[in-house]
Each structure stands twice: as structure tokens, then as C-alpha cells.
C-alpha positions in Angstrom: -31.8 -44.2 6.6 -35.7 -43.9 5.6 -37.7 -41.5 7.2 -39.9 -43.5 9.1 -36.7 -45.2 10.6 -34.7 -41.9 11.3 -38.1 -40.9 13.3 -38.1 -43.5 15.0 -34.6 -43.5 16.1 -34.1 -39.9 16.4 -37.1 -39.8 19.3 -35.9 -42.9 20.8 -32.7 -41.4 21.4 -33.8 -38.1 22.6 -36.1 -40.1 25.2 -32.7 -41.7 26.1 -30.8 -38.4 26.5 -33.8 -37.2 28.7 -34.1 -39.9 30.6 -30.9 -39.8 31.6 -30.9 -36.3 32.5 -33.7 -36.6 34.9 -32.3 -40.1 36.6 -28.4 -39.3 36.1 -27.6 -43.4 36.7 -24.5 -43.9 39.0 -24.2 -40.0 39.1 -22.8 -40.2 35.9 -23.2 -36.4 33.5 -25.7 -36.0 31.0 -23.2 -35.6 28.7 -22.3 -39.2 28.6 -25.3 -40.5 27.0 -26.3 -37.6 25.1 -22.7 -36.7 22.9 -22.7 -40.5 22.0 -26.4 -40.0 20.5 -25.7 -36.7 19.0 -23.0 -39.1 17.1 -25.5 -41.8 16.2 -28.0 -39.5 14.5 -25.0 -38.3 12.6 -23.6 -41.5 11.7 -26.8 -43.1 10.7 -27.9 -40.1 8.4 -30.9 -39.6 10.9 -29.6 -35.6 10.6 -27.1 -35.0 7.8 -23.4 -33.9 8.5 -24.1 -29.9 7.4 -27.6 -29.5 9.5 -25.3 -31.0 12.4 -22.6 -28.4 11.8 -25.2 -25.8 11.5 -26.8 -26.5 15.0 -23.5 -26.6 16.7 -22.7 -23.2 15.1 -26.1 -22.1 16.5 -25.8 -22.9 19.5 -21.8 -22.1 19.9 -22.3 -18.2 21.1 -25.0 -19.1 23.4 -22.8 -21.8 25.1 -19.6 -19.6 25.4 -22.1 -16.9 26.8 -23.3 -19.6 29.1 -19.9 -20.5 30.3 -19.0 -17.1 30.7 -22.0 -16.3 32.9 -21.6 -19.6 35.3 -18.0 -18.6 35.8 -19.3 -15.0 37.0 -21.8 -16.4 39.4 -19.2 -18.9 40.5 -16.9 -16.5 41.8 -19.4 -14.2 43.0 -20.0 -17.0 45.4 -16.1 -17.1 46.0 -16.4 -13.4 47.0 -18.5 -14.1 49.9 -22.0 -12.7 48.4 -24.4 -15.4 49.0 -23.1 -15.7 52.4 -23.7 -12.0 52.9 -27.2 -12.9 51.5 -28.1 -15.6 53.8 -27.2 -13.0 56.5 -29.9 -10.2 55.4 -32.2 -12.7 55.1 -31.8 -14.2 58.7 -31.6 -10.4 60.3 -34.2 -8.8 57.8 -36.8 -11.9 58.7 -36.3 -11.9 62.4 -37.7 -15.5 62.9 -41.2 -14.6 61.1 -41.4 -17.0 58.1 -43.9 -14.9 56.1 -40.7 -12.4 56.0 -38.4 -14.9 55.0 -40.5 -16.2 52.0 -40.2 -12.4 50.8 -36.4 -11.7 51.3 -36.4 -15.4 49.4 -39.1 -13.8 46.4 -36.8 -10.5 46.3 -33.2 -12.3 46.3 -34.2 -15.0 44.2 -35.8 -13.0 41.5 -33.1 -10.3 41.6 -30.2 -13.6 41.4 -31.7 -15.5 38.9 -32.7 -12.4 36.7 -28.7 -11.2 36.6 -26.4 -14.5 37.4 -29.0 -16.9 35.7 -31.0 -19.6 37.4 -28.4 -21.7 37.9 -27.1 -19.7 40.9 -30.1 -19.7 42.5 -30.5 -23.3 42.3 -27.0 -24.3 43.3 -25.9 -21.4 45.4 -28.8 -19.8 47.1 -30.9 -22.8 47.6 -28.4 -24.3 50.2 -28.3 -20.4 51.8 -31.9 -20.9 52.3 -31.9 -24.1 53.9 -29.3 -23.1 56.2 -30.9 -19.6 56.9 -34.4 -21.6 57.5 -32.1 -24.2 60.2 -30.4 -20.9 62.0 -33.7 -19.0 62.2 -35.8 -22.6 63.3 -38.2 -21.9 60.3 -39.4 -24.6 58.4 -37.8 -24.6 55.2 -40.5 -26.4 52.4 -42.0 -22.8 51.2 -38.9 -21.4 51.2 -36.7 -24.1 49.3 -39.9 -24.6 46.7 -39.7 -20.8 45.9 -35.9 -21.2 44.7 -36.8 -23.8 42.6 -39.9 -21.8 41.1 -38.3 -18.7 40.9 -35.7 -20.6 38.9 -38.3 -20.7 36.3 -40.3 -17.9 36.4 -37.9 -14.8 37.6 -35.6 -16.4 34.4 -37.7 -14.0 32.7 -36.2 -10.6 32.4 -33.1 -10.6 30.9 -31.0 -12.5 27.9 -28.8 -13.8 30.3 -30.9 -15.1 32.9 -31.5 -18.4 31.8 -30.3 -20.7 28.6 -33.9 -20.3 26.9 -33.8 -16.8 27.2 -30.0 -16.9 25.2 -31.2 -19.1 22.4 -34.8 -16.8 22.2 -32.7 -13.0 22.5 -30.6 -14.8 19.5 -34.1 -15.8 17.4 -35.7 -12.6 18.1 -33.5 -9.5 16.7 -34.1 -7.8 19.6 -31.3 -5.7 21.5 -30.5 -6.2 24.7 -32.3 -3.3 26.7 -35.5 -3.7 24.1 -35.7 -7.2 25.2 -35.6 -6.3 28.8 -37.8 -3.7 28.0 -40.6 -5.9 26.8 -40.2 -8.5 29.3 -39.9 -6.1 32.7 -43.7 -6.1 33.0 -44.2 -10.3 33.1 -41.9 -10.6 34.7 -43.3 -8.2 37.7 -46.7 -9.9 37.1 -45.8 -13.6 37.0 -43.4 -13.4 40.1 -46.4 -11.0 41.8 -48.4 -14.1 40.9 -46.4 -16.8 42.0 -45.5 -14.9 45.6 -49.7 -14.8 46.1 -50.2 -18.6 45.5 -46.9 -18.9 47.6 -48.8 -16.9 50.5 -52.2 -18.8 50.3 -50.8 -22.2 49.5 -48.5 -22.3 52.3 -50.5 -20.2 54.6 -50.2 -22.8 57.8 -46.1 -22.8 57.4 -45.9 -19.2 57.1 -48.4 -18.7 60.1 -46.8 -21.4 62.4 -44.9 -19.8 65.4 -41.2 -21.2 65.1 -39.9 -23.1 68.1 -37.8 -20.9 69.8 -40.3 -18.6 69.9 -44.3 -17.5 70.8 -46.4 -15.7 68.4 -45.8 -12.7 71.0 -42.3 -12.6 70.5 -42.5 -12.7 66.8 -44.0 -9.2 66.6 -40.7 -7.8 68.4 -37.4 -7.0 66.4 -35.1 -9.0 67.4 -34.3 -11.8 65.8 -30.8 -14.6 65.3 -28.2 -13.1 63.0 -28.3 -9.5 64.6 -24.8 -9.5 64.9 -21.7 -11.4 63.0 -22.8 -10.1 59.8 -20.6 -10.2 56.9 -19.8 -7.3 54.7 -21.3 -7.2 51.5 -18.4 -7.6 48.8 -18.2 -4.8 47.1 -16.0 -5.7 44.3 -18.2 -8.6 43.0 -21.3 -6.5 43.1 -19.3 -3.9 40.7 -18.5 -6.1 38.4 -21.7 -7.5 38.1 -22.9 -4.3 37.7 -20.6 -3.1 35.3 -21.0 -6.7 33.3 -24.6 -6.1 33.2 -23.7 -2.1 31.7 -21.4 -3.7 29.5 -24.2 -6.0 28.1 -26.4 -2.9 27.2 -23.6 -0.8 25.6 -22.4 -3.7 23.7 -26.0 -4.6 22.5 -26.3 -0.8 21.6 -22.8 -0.9 19.3 -23.7 -4.5 17.7 -21.2 -6.2 19.5 -22.1 -9.9 21.0 -22.8 -9.5 24.5 -20.5 -12.4 25.5 -17.6 -10.5 25.2 -19.4 -8.4 28.0 -20.0 -11.9 29.7 -16.4 -12.7 28.9 -14.8 -9.5 30.6 -16.9 -9.5 34.0 -15.8 -13.3 34.3 -12.2 -12.8 33.8 -12.0 -10.1 36.1 -13.6 -12.3 39.0 -11.7 -15.5 38.3 -8.4 -13.1 37.9 -8.9 -11.8 41.4 -9.3 -14.8 42.1 -6.3 -16.8 40.9 -4.0 -14.0 42.2 -5.9 -14.2 45.8 -5.0 -17.7 45.4 -8.8 -18.5 46.2 -9.0 -20.4 42.9 -6.7 -22.5 40.5 -6.8 -22.8 36.7 -8.7 -26.3 37.1 -11.3 -24.8 39.3 -11.9 -21.9 36.9 -12.5 -24.5 33.9 -14.8 -26.7 36.1 -17.0 -23.3 36.9 -17.8 -23.2 33.2 -19.3 -26.9 33.6 -17.9 -28.6 30.5 -19.8 -31.4 30.8 -23.2 -29.5 30.8 -22.2 -27.6 27.9 -21.2 -30.4 25.6 -24.6 -32.1 26.9 -26.3 -28.5 25.4 -24.5 -29.3 22.0 -25.1 -32.4 21.7 -29.3 -32.3 22.6 -28.7 -29.3 20.3 -28.0 -32.0 17.7 -30.6 -34.6 18.8 -33.8 -31.9 18.8 -32.6 -31.3 15.3 -32.9 -34.5 13.9 -36.3 -35.0 16.0 -37.3 -31.6 14.0 -36.0 -32.6 10.9 -37.9 -35.7 10.5 -41.2 -34.7 11.4 -41.8 -32.9 14.4 -41.8 -29.2 13.0 -44.9 -30.5 10.5 -46.6 -31.5 13.3 -46.1 -28.6 15.7 -46.7 -26.0 12.5 -49.9 -27.5 12.2 -51.3 -26.6 15.6 -48.9 -23.5 16.4 -51.3 -20.8 16.0 -50.4 -17.9 14.0 -50.2 -14.0 14.2 -49.6 -11.8 17.6 -52.4 -11.4 18.8 -53.7 -11.6 22.4 -55.4 -15.1 21.7 -52.6 -16.2 19.4 -50.0 -15.2 21.8 -52.1 -16.9 24.5 -52.1 -20.3 22.5 -48.0 -20.5 21.4 -47.3 -20.0 25.2 -49.9 -22.5 26.4 -48.2 -24.7 23.5 -44.7 -23.9 24.5 -45.9 -25.0 28.4 -47.1 -28.3 27.8 -44.1 -29.3 25.1 -41.6 -28.4 28.1 -43.4 -30.5 30.4 -43.4 -33.5 27.9 -40.0 -33.3 26.6 -38.0 -30.9 28.7 -37.8 -26.7 27.9 -34.8 -27.1 26.3 -35.8 -29.3 23.9 -38.9 -27.3 23.6 -37.3 -24.0 23.1 -34.9 -25.6 20.3 -38.5 -26.9 18.4 -40.5 -24.0 18.9 -38.3 -21.1 17.8 -37.6 -21.6 14.2 -41.3 -22.1 13.9 -42.5 -18.9 15.7 -38.8 -16.4 14.6 -40.7 -15.4 11.2 -44.1 -14.5 13.0 -41.9 -11.7 15.0 -40.3 -11.2 18.2 -43.9 -11.5 20.3 -44.4 -14.9 19.2 -41.2 -15.5 20.5 -40.8 -14.2 23.3 -44.3 -16.0 24.1 -42.4 -18.9 23.5 -40.0 -17.9 26.4 -43.1 -17.5 28.7 -44.1 -21.0 28.2 -40.8 -22.4 28.3 -40.0 -20.5 31.8 -43.1 -20.5 33.6 -44.5 -23.9 32.4 -41.6 -25.9 33.9 -42.8 -25.2 37.4 -45.6 -28.1 36.8 -43.5 -31.4 36.7 -40.0 -32.0 37.6 -38.8 -32.8 34.4 -39.9 -29.8 32.9 -36.6 -28.1 33.3 -33.1 -29.1 34.4 -32.9 -26.6 37.0 -36.0 -28.2 38.5 -34.4 -31.7 38.4 -30.9 -30.0 39.7 -33.1 -28.8 42.7 -34.4 -31.6 43.5 -31.1 -33.3 44.1 -29.8 -30.7 46.2 -32.9 -30.6 48.4 -32.6 -34.5 49.0 -29.1 -33.8 49.7 -30.2 -31.9 52.6 -32.6 -34.7 53.7 -35.6 -33.0 53.1 -38.9 -34.9 51.3 -40.5 -33.3 48.0 -43.6 -35.2 47.7 -44.4 -35.1 43.9 -48.2 -34.8 44.5 -47.5 -31.4 46.2 -45.1 -30.3 43.7 -47.8 -31.4 41.5 -50.8 -29.6 43.2 -48.7 -26.2 43.8 -47.7 -25.9 39.7 -51.5 -26.8 38.7 -52.2 -23.6 40.9 -49.1 -21.5 40.0 -48.7 -21.8 36.1 -51.7 -20.7 35.1 -51.6 -18.0 37.4 -48.6 -16.7 36.7 -48.7 -17.5 32.6 -51.8 -16.3 31.6 -51.4 -12.7 33.3 -48.0 -12.7 32.2 -49.2 -13.6 28.4 -51.4 -10.7 28.9 -48.5 -8.3 30.2 -46.5 -9.1 26.9 -49.1 -8.3 24.9 -50.0 -5.1 26.5 -45.8 -3.9 26.6 -46.1 -4.9 22.7 -48.5 -2.8 21.8 -47.2 0.0 24.0 -43.7 -0.4 23.1 -43.8 -1.8 19.5 -42.6 -5.5 18.6 
């Protein structure tokens, strides 16, 4: 196949794969189109078998790590962690929408950072809806917070997001150094989002709840003050030990995926022994269809890169790791994430920025993690969140979502890049 034909085919297949992931026709999984598309780019010669295998080898450990983290998050839910979170939010908010938003920000940020954005979208979002209904609070600001924080709050750890896992492997950083460099950008971005949400949803957050008058909201009473489920200490200890295992494994030069696997085996093994799960349940928790989609998408994106996209982006990608260059890289990554989704964007940009050092790689990460809050198609997490919202019979207007994104994305992205630049100066990059 000649170069123009290979480029056209690769781009067409990438669009088809992403469109299927967005629309999910007939409820089919994303892999239904992605896997045949990956096979087609190889069979037609749009990408060589060697390059396809090289991409699969590169993504293999990342996909394994993701599977272990998904199992860990699923069995934290089985242990009752998210039910306990819902009870705590209801009790602490005391019928006050503003307090409920604060509790959602705290929990969503922590859960996204430690258990990955998938846990926030799939497990916490339904709990937030249920809590809002039980407390008589309008769910809109709080459900939007889950969507935004599944992206923005996933900056902290390599395990927080699939994009982070890819960037972690390309950066050459240790687990602890990655976290140290991203702590300040993480805090700054979340703080900026919180300020934007308080102002954007001011009317929703100051409206009295149906059950209470404004004066009642100043009392310390509220629903769910009794019958609060106990904290699942076994799950919390397992997660804490897993995080410690990430740090130790990284320091010893061992792939942190082994620590994730150990944590997943402990929680899933306990569930199997207590007959709370079956081997099939454990397998389903790994989301094998999504893992196949990630591998296939990587091959299709590699075909697009090999056939001209890398050269085009290389001409506009800023050089260096100064503040202006980091801003340019992050903005380009954010734009690309909204055009082709953040996962393909990071797969395209990492090979182009890795040579410039960790600073450029982390700037890409800021762009592809914060930028997707602008559009539904920016990340797979946002698409999944939209489906969950519709299941709860709540309308999500594209106009409102976009207006919020137009304010929050630059408000979070620009100071986060400045914070990253400062962290690189202080800690070294």
C-alpha cells in the first residue's frame, strides 16, 4: 500500500474506532470495531507486523497494571467502601448542597488518585446520585464534579489513569518522583476546579432543599446520622499496603504492576473465600473487552503516527522545557485530546516528547487529563459518565457541559502548568 492510501485508511479506521467508542451502537463494546481495525491496518500493510507487535509489547505491561487496578477497585466496592463513602457524605453535608459538593470533591479526588478514574465514574457517581436524592439536594453540580474530577484529579499517581501509566513508562521517573512532581499541579488544578464550580453552580448550591428551610440548614442535623455502615478496614489496609508496595517496588527497580497484582489477589481471594464472588466475576472485573480495545487502539494509532501524523505534530510541538514550552505542549495536548480523545492523543505525543525529558512528558499529561473536561468526546471516562447519568434519568445538556468546560479547563490547566514548572525547578526534572 502506498503512503497516501495507508494514511487515509489509518485515519478512517481511527475515526471509526473512536466513533464506535462514543456511540456504542446496539450497546456493543468498544473492542468490536477496534480489534478488526487493528487487524486490518496490519493486513493491508498500513503498519508493519513488527511495529504492531512492538506497540502491543509496549502496552502489554500497562494493560496488565490497569487490569489489576480495576479488580482492586471492584472488590473495594464489594467490601462496602463506596457505601460507607455515601453514608459519610450524607452525614457530613447535613442537607447543605455546598457541603455536599465539598465532600464530593474530597472523596472523588482521593478515589481517583488511588483507585483510578474508573472507580470514580463507575462506583462513586451512582453513590453521589443516591446521596443527593436521600438528602434532598439537586444532583447536577455533584455529578458534574465526578466527571471533571475523574479527569483532573487523576494527575497525582501513575495508577490514577491509563494515560498516567503510559506517561510513567515513557518518563523514566520512579513512582515517588512522579508523585512528588505532580502533587502541586494536582492540588492547584483541583483547587481551580472547586472555585469554578462554586461560582458556576452558585444558584444550585445556595437553594434550600425541599425538606428544609434556610434556617434549618444551619443546624447540625441531617439525614443518615444513624445506621452508618462501618468502614471496611480490610479494604482500606489492603489499598494502603498496595500503595506502599508501589513505592517499594519502584525503589527496588521492580515493576509496580506486581504490587497492584498482589493487592488485587488479596481482595479478590477474600471475596472468593467468602463466596462473594466467583472466578467469572473476577475475570469480568478486569474488563477484558476494554483491555482489548486499548491494545487495538494503540495499534491503529501507531499506524496513523507511522503514516504522517508524527511529522505533522513534530513541526508544531514546542521545543524545550521552559514555562512557555510547557504551556504550548499542554495546550496542544488538550486540543488533540478533544479532537481524537485523550488516549490516542497521549499515544501520539509521548514518543515525540520523551526525548525532551520528564517535564515535557508531564506537560502532555496535564493537557490530556485536564483538557477532556471541555467536550464529551475528550475522554472515555466522560463518555462512560454520560451513560451513567442517563441511566439515572438526568439530562446533561451539551451546551452547559461545554460552557463549564470553557471556564474550568483554562482555569485549571494554566496554573497547573505553572505549578509543574515550579516543581521541576525545585525538585529537578
